[in-house]
MARPA-534991 format. One record per residue: residue number from 1; residue in one letter; x, y, z of N, C-alpha, C in turn. Coordinates in steps of 0.05 Angstrom, whole numbers, plus 5000, padded with zeros to 4 digits. Atoms other than C-alpha are relative to their C-alpha. Layout:
BEGIN
BAMAR   nr  rest  neast  nnorth   nup  caeast  canorth  caup  ceast  cnorth   cup
BAMAR  NUM     a      X       Y     Z       X        Y     Z      X       Y     Z
...
***
This chain:
BEGIN
BAMAR   nr  rest  neast  nnorth   nup  caeast  canorth  caup  ceast  cnorth   cup
BAMAR    1     m   4985    4987  4978    4797     4516  3981   4981    5012  5020
BAMAR    2     t   5018    4990  4979    4765     4534  4048   5005    5030  5004
BAMAR    3     t   4998    4971  4996    4750     4607  4055   4998    5007  5029
BAMAR    4     p   5002    4992  4972    4757     4646  4120   4971    5001  5010
BAMAR    5     a   5028    4998  4992    4681     4656  4120   4989    4973  5008
BAMAR    6     a   5010    5026  4993    4671     4581  4121   5010    4990  5027
BAMAR    7     l   4990    5008  4974    4713     4575  4184   4986    5015  5023
BAMAR    8     t   5013    4984  4980    4671     4627  4220   4975    4986  5011
BAMAR    9     l   5022    5013  4988    4621     4598  4269   4975    5017  4997
BAMAR   10     d   5026    4987  5002    4548     4615  4259   4990    5007  5028
BAMAR   11     p   5010    4993  4973    4524     4654  4321   4974    4987  5007
BAMAR   12     a   5026    5012  4995    4456     4623  4313   5002    4971  5009
BAMAR   13     q   4997    5028  4993    4483     4552  4321   5011    4998  5029
BAMAR   14     p   4990    5004  4972    4496     4526  4392   5030    4992  4999
BAMAR   15     r   4971    5006  4999    4570     4523  4411   5004    4972  5012
BAMAR   16     p   4994    5026  4989    4601     4455  4424   5005    5002  5031
BAMAR   17     w   4997    4999  4971    4600     4437  4498   5029    5001  5009
BAMAR   18     r   4971    4999  4993    4676     4428  4498   5010    5029  4998
BAMAR   19     t   4992    4972  5003    4685     4500  4473   4989    5017  5023
BAMAR   20     v   5012    4985  4978    4638     4525  4527   5015    4995  5026
BAMAR   21     l   4988    5007  4975    4673     4488  4583   5030    5005  5001
BAMAR   22     l   4971    4997  5001    4745     4501  4560   5010    5023  5017
BAMAR   23     p   4990    4978  4983    4753     4570  4593   4998    4994  5030
BAMAR   24     y   5003    5007  4972    4726     4544  4659   5020    4978  5009
BAMAR   25     a   4980    5021  4994    4772     4483  4656   5028    5012  5003
BAMAR   26     l   4974    4987  4998    4832     4528  4645   5003    5017  5025
BAMAR   27     l   4999    4984  4976    4813     4573  4703   4997    4984  5026
BAMAR   28     a   5006    5016  4976    4796     4516  4750   5025    4997  5019
BAMAR   29     p   4977    5003  4981    4868     4504  4777   5006    5026  5015
BAMAR   30     a   4995    4975  4986    4878     4578  4792   4978    5006  5021
BAMAR   31     m   5021    4996  4981    4810     4582  4825   5003    4982  5024
BAMAR   32     a   4996    5018  4978    4825     4521  4867   5022    5009  5019
BAMAR   33     v   4978    4989  4983    4891     4550  4891   4991    5024  5015
BAMAR   34     t   5010    4976  4986    4857     4616  4907   4982    4993  5023
BAMAR   35     l   5018    5009  4979    4803     4581  4947   5015    4989  5024
BAMAR   36     v   4985    5013  4978    4854     4541  4987   5018    5020  5014
BAMAR   37     v   4979    4982  4989    4906     4596  4997   4987    5025  5012
BAMAR   38     v   5011    4974  4991    4861     4657  5006   4974    4997  5015
BAMAR   39     f   5027    5000  4989    4788     4642  5020   4997    4981  5024
BAMAR   40     l   5002    5018  4977    4796     4582  5066   5013    5012  5025
BAMAR   41     p   4990    4987  4976    4843     4619  5114   4982    5023  5009
BAMAR   42     m   5018    4978  4991    4793     4678  5113   4977    4988  5016
BAMAR   43     v   5022    5013  4986    4737     4631  5134   5009    4991  5028
BAMAR   44     e   4989    5009  4975    4781     4601  5188   5005    5024  5019
BAMAR   45     a   4995    4976  4984    4800     4671  5212   4974    5010  5012
BAMAR   46     v   5026    4991  4990    4727     4691  5219   4991    4981  5022
BAMAR   47     a   5008    5019  4980    4713     4627  5257   5016    5003  5026
BAMAR   48     t   4982    4997  4976    4773     4638  5303   4993    5025  5015
BAMAR   49     s   5007    4975  4986    4751     4710  5318   4975    4997  5017
BAMAR   50     l   5024    5005  4984    4687     4681  5347   5005    4982  5024
BAMAR   51     t   4993    5018  4978    4724     4640  5399   5020    5015  5019
BAMAR   52     d   4981    4990  4981    4764     4655  5461   5024    4981  5000
BAMAR   53     l   4978    5018  5005    4828     4621  5437   5026    5012  5008
BAMAR   54     i   4974    4992  4990    4891     4632  5477   5018    4975  5000
BAMAR   55     l   4985    5025  5004    4946     4583  5459   5012    4989  5026
BAMAR   56     w   4988    5011  4975    4976     4579  5529   4978    4991  5019
BAMAR   57     k   5022    5012  4985    4906     4559  5554   4982    4985  4980
BAMAR   58     p   5015    5013  5021    4884     4510  5500   4974    4986  5010
BAMAR   59     n   5024    5013  4990    4835     4473  5545   4978    5019  5008
BAMAR   60     a   5020    4981  4993    4799     4537  5562   4987    5013  4976
BAMAR   61     s   5012    4988  5025    4781     4553  5489   4970    4995  4999
BAMAR   62     r   5029    5003  5001    4707     4566  5480   4989    5020  4980
BAMAR   63     f   5014    4982  5019    4658     4598  5432   4988    5023  5015
BAMAR   64     v   5010    4976  4987    4642     4670  5451   4983    5017  4982
BAMAR   65     g   5016    4984  5019    4605     4694  5389   5014    5026  4993
BAMAR   66     f   4989    4974  5006    4615     4768  5380   5013    5014  5025
BAMAR   67     g   4988    4989  4975    4647     4776  5449   5026    5014  4995
BAMAR   68     n   4974    4987  5006    4715     4792  5420   4995    5027  4986
BAMAR   69     y   5006    4974  5014    4684     4847  5376   4989    5020  5019
BAMAR   70     w   5009    4982  4979    4648     4877  5435   5023    5009  5018
BAMAR   71     k   4976    4992  4985    4713     4876  5474   5017    5019  4985
BAMAR   72     l   4984    4983  5018    4747     4908  5415   4990    5029  5000
BAMAR   73     l   5011    4973  5000    4699     4967  5414   5005    5015  5026
BAMAR   74     q   4995    4987  4974    4714     4980  5488   5030    5002  5005
BAMAR   75     d   4971    5000  4996    4789     4975  5478   5011    5027  4990
BAMAR   76     p   4989    4973  5009    4822     5045  5478   5024    4997  4981
BAMAR   77     v   4976    5004  5017    4885     5017  5445   4990    4996  4971
BAMAR   78     f   5010    5004  5027    4843     4995  5385   4993    5026  4987
BAMAR   79     w   5007    4974  5012    4816     5065  5374   5024    5017  4995
BAMAR   80     t   4975    4986  5005    4885     5094  5382   5014    4990  4976
BAMAR   81     a   4987    5012  5023    4913     5045  5332   4984    5006  4974
BAMAR   82     l   5016    4993  5024    4855     5060  5284   5007    5028  4991
BAMAR   83     g   4992    4973  5007    4872     5134  5287   5028    5001  4988
BAMAR   84     h   4973    5000  5011    4946     5120  5275   5000    4988  4972
BAMAR   85     t   5002    5012  5027    4927     5075  5216   4990    5020  4979
BAMAR   86     a   5011    4980  5019    4886     5131  5184   5021    5021  4993
BAMAR   87     v   4979    4981  5006    4944     5180  5192   5022    4987  4984
BAMAR   88     w   4979    5016  5014    4993     5126  5168   4994    4999  4970
BAMAR   89     i   5008    5002  5028    4954     5116  5103   4997    5028  4988
BAMAR   90     g   5007    4973  5011    4930     5188  5094   5024    5017  4994
BAMAR   91     l   4976    4984  5006    5001     5217  5096   5019    4985  4982
BAMAR   92     t   4980    5015  5015    5044     5161  5068   4994    4999  4970
BAMAR   93     v   5007    5004  5028    5007     5148  5003   5001    5026  4984
BAMAR   94     p   4997    4975  5016    4999     5221  4981   5029    5010  4998
BAMAR   95     l   4972    4992  5002    5071     5236  4999   5016    4983  4980
BAMAR   96     q   4986    5017  5020    5096     5176  4960   4992    5007  4972
BAMAR   97     m   5010    4993  5027    5052     5195  4901   5012    5027  4991
BAMAR   98     g   4989    4974  5007    5075     5268  4902   5029    4999  4994
BAMAR   99     l   4972    5002  5005    5148     5251  4908   5006    4983  4975
BAMAR  100     g   4996    5016  5024    5142     5197  4855   4993    5015  4975
BAMAR  101     l   5008    4984  5023    5107     5246  4808   5023    5019  4992
BAMAR  102     v   4978    4982  5005    5164     5296  4815   5024    4985  4988
BAMAR  103     a   4978    5016  5010    5216     5242  4805   4995    4991  4971
BAMAR  104     a   5007    5009  5027    5180     5215  4743   5002    5023  4980
BAMAR  105     l   4998    4978  5018    5175     5284  4712   5029    5008  4994
BAMAR  106     l   4971    4995  5005    5250     5295  4722   5013    4979  4983
BAMAR  107     l   4988    5022  5016    5268     5227  4695   4990    4998  4972
BAMAR  108     d   5011    5000  5027    5225     5239  4634   5015    5020  4982
BAMAR  109     r   4985    4980  5015    5271     5296  4613   5026    4988  4989
BAMAR  110     d   4974    5008  5011    5334     5289  4571   5022    5013  5015
BAMAR  111     f   4976    4990  4986    5398     5296  4612   5020    4978  5000
BAMAR  112     p   4979    5021  4999    5465     5260  4616   4996    4980  5022
BAMAR  113     w   5002    5022  4981    5465     5193  4652   4971    4996  5009
BAMAR  114     r   5027    5004  4992    5390     5190  4651   4994    4970  5005
BAMAR  115     g   5005    5028  4996    5391     5114  4645   5010    4991  5027
BAMAR  116     l   4990    5007  4974    5435     5109  4707   4982    5010  5022
BAMAR  117     a   5018    4989  4980    5389     5155  4746   4974    4983  5002
BAMAR  118     r   5024    5017  5000    5329     5112  4726   5005    4974  5015
BAMAR  119     a   4993    5025  4986    5365     5051  4752   5004    5004  5030
BAMAR  120     l   4994    4995  4972    5388     5082  4817   4976    5006  5017
BAMAR  121     i   5023    4992  4984    5320     5109  4837   4984    4977  5010
BAMAR  122     i   5015    5023  4991    5293     5039  4844   5012    4987  5025
BAMAR  123     i   4987    5013  4978    5342     5022  4900   4983    5000  5026
BAMAR  124     p   5016    5001  4975    5297     5043  4959   4978    4979  4998
BAMAR  125     w   5022    5019  5003    5241     5000  4930   5011    4971  5000
BAMAR  126     a   4989    5027  5002    5288     4940  4919   5011    4990  5026
BAMAR  127     l   4989    5009  4974    5318     4939  4989   4979    4987  5017
BAMAR  128     p   5019    5013  4982    5286     4893  5040   4991    5020  5022
BAMAR  129     s   5011    4981  4980    5241     4929  5090   5016    4999  5026
BAMAR  130     v   4985    5002  4975    5282     4903  5149   5026    5016  4998
BAMAR  131     v   4975    4985  5004    5346     4933  5120   4994    5030  5001
BAMAR  132     i   5007    4971  5000    5311     5000  5108   4994    5009  5028
BAMAR  133     a   5008    4993  4972    5282     5000  5179   5025    5003  5017
BAMAR  134     l   4976    4998  4984    5350     4986  5210   5017    5024  4992
BAMAR  135     m   4985    4978  5010    5384     5038  5166   4989    5026  5011
BAMAR  136     w   5013    4975  4991    5334     5093  5184   4999    5002  5030
BAMAR  137     r   4998    4998  4971    5335     5074  5257   5027    5011  5009
BAMAR  138     w   4974    4989  4995    5409     5089  5256   5000    5030  4993
BAMAR  139     i   5001    4972  5008    5396     5154  5218   4987    5017  5021
BAMAR  140     y   5015    4985  4980    5347     5176  5272   5012    4998  5028
BAMAR  141     d   4989    5003  4973    5391     5155  5330   5009    5027  5011
BAMAR  142     p   4994    4974  4988    5399     5214  5378   5029    5004  5006
BAMAR  143     t   4972    4997  4993    5472     5200  5394   5019    4996  4976
BAMAR  144     t   4982    5006  5022    5503     5171  5331   4987    5005  4972
BAMAR  145     g   5014    4997  5025    5451     5187  5278   5009    5024  4984
BAMAR  146     v   4990    4980  5017    5470     5228  5218   4979    5023  4997
BAMAR  147     l   5020    4980  5003    5404     5266  5216   5003    5023  5020
BAMAR  148     n   4996    4980  4979    5414     5302  5282   5026    5015  4995
BAMAR  149     d   4975    4987  5005    5486     5316  5265   4998    5020  4977
BAMAR  150     l   5004    4982  5023    5466     5347  5198   4984    5025  5008
BAMAR  151     l   5017    4977  4992    5411     5390  5229   5014    5019  5019
BAMAR  152     i   4985    4983  4982    5457     5415  5284   5020    5017  4985
BAMAR  153     h   4981    4985  5016    5510     5435  5234   4987    5022  4983
BAMAR  154     l   5015    4980  5015    5457     5472  5194   4986    5020  5018
BAMAR  155     s   5012    4982  4980    5435     5507  5259   4969    5000  4999
BAMAR  156     l   5029    5003  5000    5364     5481  5250   4990    4991  5027
BAMAR  157     i   5007    5008  4973    5364     5449  5319   5025    5005  5017
BAMAR  158     r   4978    4995  4982    5407     5462  5380   5011    4975  5014
BAMAR  159     s   4992    5025  4987    5408     5392  5411   4987    4977  4985
BAMAR  160     a   5010    5024  5014    5396     5321  5387   4971    4995  5008
BAMAR  161     v   5028    5006  4997    5323     5302  5378   4996    4969  5001
BAMAR  162     p   5005    5029  5000    5301     5231  5399   4976    4994  4983
BAMAR  163     w   5022    5002  5019    5259     5221  5337   4982    4976  5005
BAMAR  164     l   5016    5025  4996    5236     5150  5352   4992    4996  5029
BAMAR  165     a   5007    5002  4971    5231     5160  5428   4979    5021  5008
BAMAR  166     d   5020    4979  4994    5185     5221  5425   4973    4992  4990
BAMAR  167     p   5027    5009  5009    5111     5201  5423   4988    5019  4979
BAMAR  168     d   5012    4981  5019    5095     5264  5383   5014    5000  4973
BAMAR  169     k   4985    5000  5024    5148     5252  5330   5004    4972  4988
BAMAR  170     a   4992    5026  5009    5157     5177  5325   4984    4991  4975
BAMAR  171     l   5017    5009  5022    5098     5162  5278   5008    5015  4974
BAMAR  172     y   4993    4984  5024    5118     5218  5230   5028    4992  4990
BAMAR  173     a   4973    5009  5008    5190     5194  5230   4998    4974  4984
BAMAR  174     v   5004    5026  5014    5167     5124  5209   4987    5005  4973
BAMAR  175     i   5014    4993  5025    5121     5155  5156   5021    5010  4980
BAMAR  176     a   4979    4991  5018    5182     5191  5127   5016    4977  4989
BAMAR  177     t   4985    5023  5009    5219     5125  5124   4985    4985  4978
BAMAR  178     l   5016    5015  5020    5162     5090  5087   4996    5016  4975
BAMAR  179     t   5002    4983  5023    5154     5149  5041   5025    4998  4982
BAMAR  180     w   4975    5004  5015    5227     5143  5020   5001    4973  4987
BAMAR  181     q   4999    5027  5011    5219     5068  5010   4981    4997  4976
BAMAR  182     g   5021    5006  5019    5155     5071  4969   4998    5019  4976
BAMAR  183     f   5005    4981  5023    5161     5132  4923   5011    4990  4974
BAMAR  184     p   4991    5010  5026    5202     5094  4870   4978    4984  4985
BAMAR  185     f   5022    5014  5013    5141     5051  4857   4983    5019  4983
BAMAR  186     f   5015    4980  5014    5101     5112  4838   5016    5012  4977
BAMAR  187     a   4983    4988  5021    5160     5141  4799   5001    4982  4975
BAMAR  188     v   4999    5019  5023    5166     5078  4755   4973    4999  4986
BAMAR  189     m   5026    5003  5012    5091     5072  4744   4993    5026  4985
BAMAR  190     i   5007    4975  5014    5082     5146  4727   5018    5005  4976
BAMAR  191     l   4982    4997  5022    5143     5146  4683   4991    4983  4976
BAMAR  192     a   5011    5016  5022    5113     5089  4643   4975    5013  4988
BAMAR  193     g   5023    4986  5011    5049     5129  4637   5007    5024  4983
BAMAR  194     l   4990    4977  5015    5087     5190  4613   5010    4992  4972
BAMAR  195     q   4989    5009  5025    5119     5149  4558   4977    4995  4980
BAMAR  196     g   5023    5005  5017    5049     5134  4531   4985    5024  4990
BAMAR  197     i   5013    4975  5010    5029     5207  4521   5014    5009  4975
BAMAR  198     p   4987    4991  5026    5041     5228  4448   5013    5027  5003
BAMAR  199     r   4985    4975  4999    5093     5282  4442   4987    5021  4982
BAMAR  200     s   5013    4981  5018    5051     5313  4387   4980    5018  5015
BAMAR  201     q   5018    4984  4984    5002     5337  4440   5014    5024  5013
BAMAR  202     y   4985    4978  4988    5056     5378  4475   5009    5019  4978
BAMAR  203     e   4991    4982  5022    5081     5405  4408   4977    5018  4991
BAMAR  204     a   5024    4984  5008    5010     5427  4389   4994    5021  5022
BAMAR  205     a   5005    4981  4978    5001     5459  4458   5020    5023  5000
BAMAR  206     s   4979    4979  5001    5067     5496  4451   4995    5020  4978
BAMAR  207     i   5006    4983  5023    5047     5523  4383   4977    5019  5007
BAMAR  208     d   5023    4983  4992    4981     5548  4414   5007    5019  5022
BAMAR  209     g   4991    4982  4979    5021     5584  4468   4993    4991  5028
BAMAR  210     a   5007    5010  4973    5002     5540  4527   5026    4999  5017
BAMAR  211     s   4977    5000  4981    5048     5548  4587   5006    4972  5009
BAMAR  212     a   4992    5026  4990    5084     5491  4620   4979    4990  5020
BAMAR  213     w   5020    5009  4980    5033     5490  4677   4974    4991  4986
BAMAR  214     r   5024    5007  5014    4974     5488  4628   5004    4973  4986
BAMAR  215     q   4995    5025  5013    5007     5431  4590   5000    4977  5021
BAMAR  216     f   5001    5021  4978    5017     5393  4656   4971    4995  5009
BAMAR  217     r   5027    5003  4990    4946     5406  4677   4981    4987  4980
BAMAR  218     h   5019    5009  5020    4910     5390  4612   5010    4977  4983
BAMAR  219     i   4990    5022  5016    4956     5339  4580   5012    4978  5018
BAMAR  220     t   4985    5020  4984    5001     5305  4631   4981    4987  5020
BAMAR  221     l   5017    5012  4979    4951     5295  4688   4978    4983  4988
BAMAR  222     p   5019    5018  5012    4895     5268  4644   5013    4975  4988
BAMAR  223     g   4987    5023  5012    4945     5223  4610   5009    4979  5020
BAMAR  224     i   4990    5019  4980    4971     5191  4674   4979    4995  5022
BAMAR  225     a   5020    5005  4979    4905     5192  4713   4993    4971  5004
BAMAR  226     p   5004    5028  4995    4891     5118  4702   5023    4987  5016
BAMAR  227     v   4977    5011  4986    4961     5102  4725   5000    5008  5030
BAMAR  228     l   5001    4990  4973    4954     5145  4787   4978    4986  5016
BAMAR  229     a   5022    5014  4986    4887     5112  4804   5008    4972  5007
BAMAR  230     t   4992    5027  4995    4914     5042  4798   5023    4998  5020
BAMAR  231     a   4977    5001  4981    4980     5055  4833   4991    5009  5028
BAMAR  232     g   5009    4991  4974    4945     5094  4888   4984    4979  5015
BAMAR  233     l   5015    5022  4988    4897     5036  4901   5019    4979  5011
BAMAR  234     l   4981    5021  4991    4954     4986  4905   5016    5009  5024
BAMAR  235     r   4985    4990  4978    4994     5030  4952   4983    5003  5025
BAMAR  236     v   5017    4999  4976    4935     5042  4998   4998    4973  5013
BAMAR  237     i   5002    5027  4989    4927     4967  5006   5027    4991  5013
BAMAR  238     w   4974    5008  4989    5002     4955  5015   5008    5015  5025
BAMAR  239     v   4992    4984  4977    5014     5012  5062   4983    4994  5024
BAMAR  240     a   5018    5006  4978    4953     4995  5104   5008    4974  5013
BAMAR  241     n   4992    5026  4988    4979     4924  5114   5029    4999  5008
BAMAR  242     s   4972    5000  4993    5051     4944  5123   5004    5004  5030
BAMAR  243     m   4994    4998  4972    5078     4933  5193   5029    4993  5007
BAMAR  244     d   4973    5009  4995    5148     4907  5185   5019    5023  5007
BAMAR  245     v   4983    4977  4994    5181     4976  5183   4995    5011  5028
BAMAR  246     i   5007    4990  4973    5143     4999  5245   5011    4981  5021
BAMAR  247     f   4992    5020  4980    5158     4934  5282   5030    5001  5005
BAMAR  248     v   4971    5000  4997    5233     4938  5269   5009    5026  5012
BAMAR  249     m   4990    4974  4991    5240     5013  5282   4991    5007  5028
BAMAR  250     t   5010    4991  4973    5196     5023  5343   4985    4978  5015
BAMAR  251     g   5016    5021  4987    5157     4959  5358   4973    5010  5008
BAMAR  252     g   5026    4989  4993    5095     5002  5362   5002    5022  5021
BAMAR  253     g   4997    4981  4979    5124     5048  5415   5010    5027  4989
BAMAR  254     p   5001    5003  4970    5140     5090  5452   4971    4998  5009
BAMAR  255     g   5028    5006  4992    5078     5064  5487   4985    4988  4977
BAMAR  256     t   5015    5008  5024    5028     5059  5431   5000    5022  4979
BAMAR  257     a   4998    4976  5017    5051     5121  5393   5001    4993  4971
BAMAR  258     t   4998    5008  5028    5065     5082  5329   4986    4974  4995
BAMAR  259     t   5015    5025  5003    5017     5023  5337   4978    5004  4980
BAMAR  260     t   5022    5001  5020    4973     5010  5276   4984    4974  5004
BAMAR  261     l   5018    5023  4996    4917     4959  5270   5014    4974  4992
BAMAR  262     p   4986    5025  5006    4959     4906  5233   5021    4992  5021
BAMAR  263     l   4980    5006  4980    5014     4912  5284   4987    4992  5026
BAMAR  264     y   5014    5007  4976    4965     4910  5342   4989    4971  4999
BAMAR  265     a   5010    5027  5003    4933     4847  5314   5023    4980  5002
BAMAR  266     f   4976    5018  4998    5003     4816  5306   5009    4997  5029
BAMAR  267     v   4991    5002  4972    5022     4833  5377   4982    4983  5017
BAMAR  268     k   5019    5015  4984    4959     4804  5406   5001    4970  4992
BAMAR  269     a   5001    5028  5009    4961     4740  5364   5026    4986  5003
BAMAR  270     r   4974    5014  5001    5035     4725  5359   5017    5003  5025
BAMAR  271     q   4984    4995  4976    5065     4755  5421   4984    4993  5026
BAMAR  272     n   5016    5006  4977    5008     4750  5471   4985    4973  4997
BAMAR  273     l   5012    5026  5006    4982     4685  5438   4970    5001  5004
BAMAR  274     d   5029    4997  4999    4911     4712  5442   4989    5000  4972
BAMAR  275     f   5007    5002  5028    4890     4687  5374   4971    5008  4995
BAMAR  276     g   5027    4992  5004    4816     4699  5384   4997    5030  4997
BAMAR  277     y   5002    4971  5000    4822     4773  5400   5017    5012  4977
BAMAR  278     g   4983    4990  5022    4880     4784  5351   4987    4996  4973
BAMAR  279     t   5014    5005  5025    4840     4752  5295   4976    5019  4996
BAMAR  280     a   5022    4981  5001    4780     4796  5312   5009    5027  4991
BAMAR  281     i   4989    4975  5009    4823     4857  5303   5007    4999  4970
BAMAR  282     a   4993    5003  5029    4849     4831  5236   4975    5000  4983
BAMAR  283     v   5025    5002  5016    4778     4815  5211   4987    5028  4999
BAMAR  284     t   5011    4973  5000    4753     4884  5232   5015    5018  4982
BAMAR  285     f   4984    4983  5017    4811     4918  5198   4996    4993  4970
BAMAR  286     t   5005    5009  5028    4798     4876  5134   4974    5012  4990
BAMAR  287     i   5026    4989  5008    4726     4899  5133   5002    5030  4995
BAMAR  288     l   4997    4971  5003    4745     4972  5143   5016    5007  4975
BAMAR  289     l   4983    4995  5023    4800     4969  5090   4984    4993  4974
BAMAR  290     g   5016    5007  5024    4753     4933  5041   4980    5021  4994
BAMAR  291     s   5020    4979  5004    4701     4988  5051   5014    5024  4987
BAMAR  292     v   4985    4977  5012    4753     5042  5036   5007    4994  4971
BAMAR  293     v   4992    5007  5028    4778     5005  4974   4975    5000  4982
BAMAR  294     a   5024    5000  5017    4706     4996  4949   4991    5028  4994
BAMAR  295     l   5007    4972  5005    4691     5070  4957   5020    5013  4981
BAMAR  296     y   4980    4989  5018    4757     5087  4923   4995    4991  4971
BAMAR  297     i   5005    5010  5027    4741     5042  4864   4975    5013  4988
BAMAR  298     a   5025    4988  5010    4670     5069  4858   5004    5028  4991
BAMAR  299     r   4995    4972  5007    4694     5141  4858   5018    5002  4976
BAMAR  300     t   4982    4999  5023    4750     5127  4809   4985    4993  4974
BAMAR  301     m   5016    5008  5024    4702     5092  4760   4982    5022  4992
BAMAR  302     r   5018    4978  5008    4654     5151  4763   5016    5023  4987
BAMAR  303     e   4984    4979  5012    4711     5199  4747   5010    4993  4973
BAMAR  304     v   4989    5009  5025    4737     5157  4690   4978    4998  4978
BAMAR  305     e   5021    5003  5019    4669     5146  4657   4994    5027  4986
BAMAR  306     p   5005    4975  5015    4653     5197  4602   4973    5012  5008
***
């Protein structure tokens, strides 16, 4: 009878070439699809950004090198959109995370109809972005919107506020919309992390006399820290590239009050048909976002390491 020890490969013996090549053969189709779908368009985008390519002037297309990037640095709208993008990410992601954390802590408690509440909270995340943008544009409407009507009845404002027409308020109104749409993602992720924390830790802390705040600080937060790091990274990438809600609600206006870099690149490439300059904006934004993500990952890994 063959023993398990006889089936074990001797580490000193060379592995059969089929065994060595099998993992690479299994990964080859996925790598090929990734190269064709992701990396090839990236190379083409970089090449396009080095040309003066305007679709309504195809015969005038020419190689300009870094001319589009030099033009970009002198474009005041680019710097305005960059600032809006920083505010867009810097407010939306923390607000979504904070609201999602509160929702997850509430849904982790025992109360009647908890299962129904957990199902209903996912609705904002499940709705299409266009539907959410149209719904909130109606909510913000100064004449028929429910928000102004509610605030007037509560005597918080005296007259209707044009939320999406005021350059000082439009960006923050859209941020509130995306916060409402995205917080269920954090709520579900954090709730899953809370389920993985042993209840015995809370029981031991209660016996030792630890308050609810100390339990949250020393048990809950460390327990969900990996979830927060991963979910935060994903939301930074998704929010940074999100432009559909802005496009439907304001189109980047009034003026450029809600224009972000992805939306500016889209407007230049798809509406103005200036593919060379629009692609240069997209490539620059990709480099900036990649740098932020790399710093985020490096910092998170340093905090996680013992």
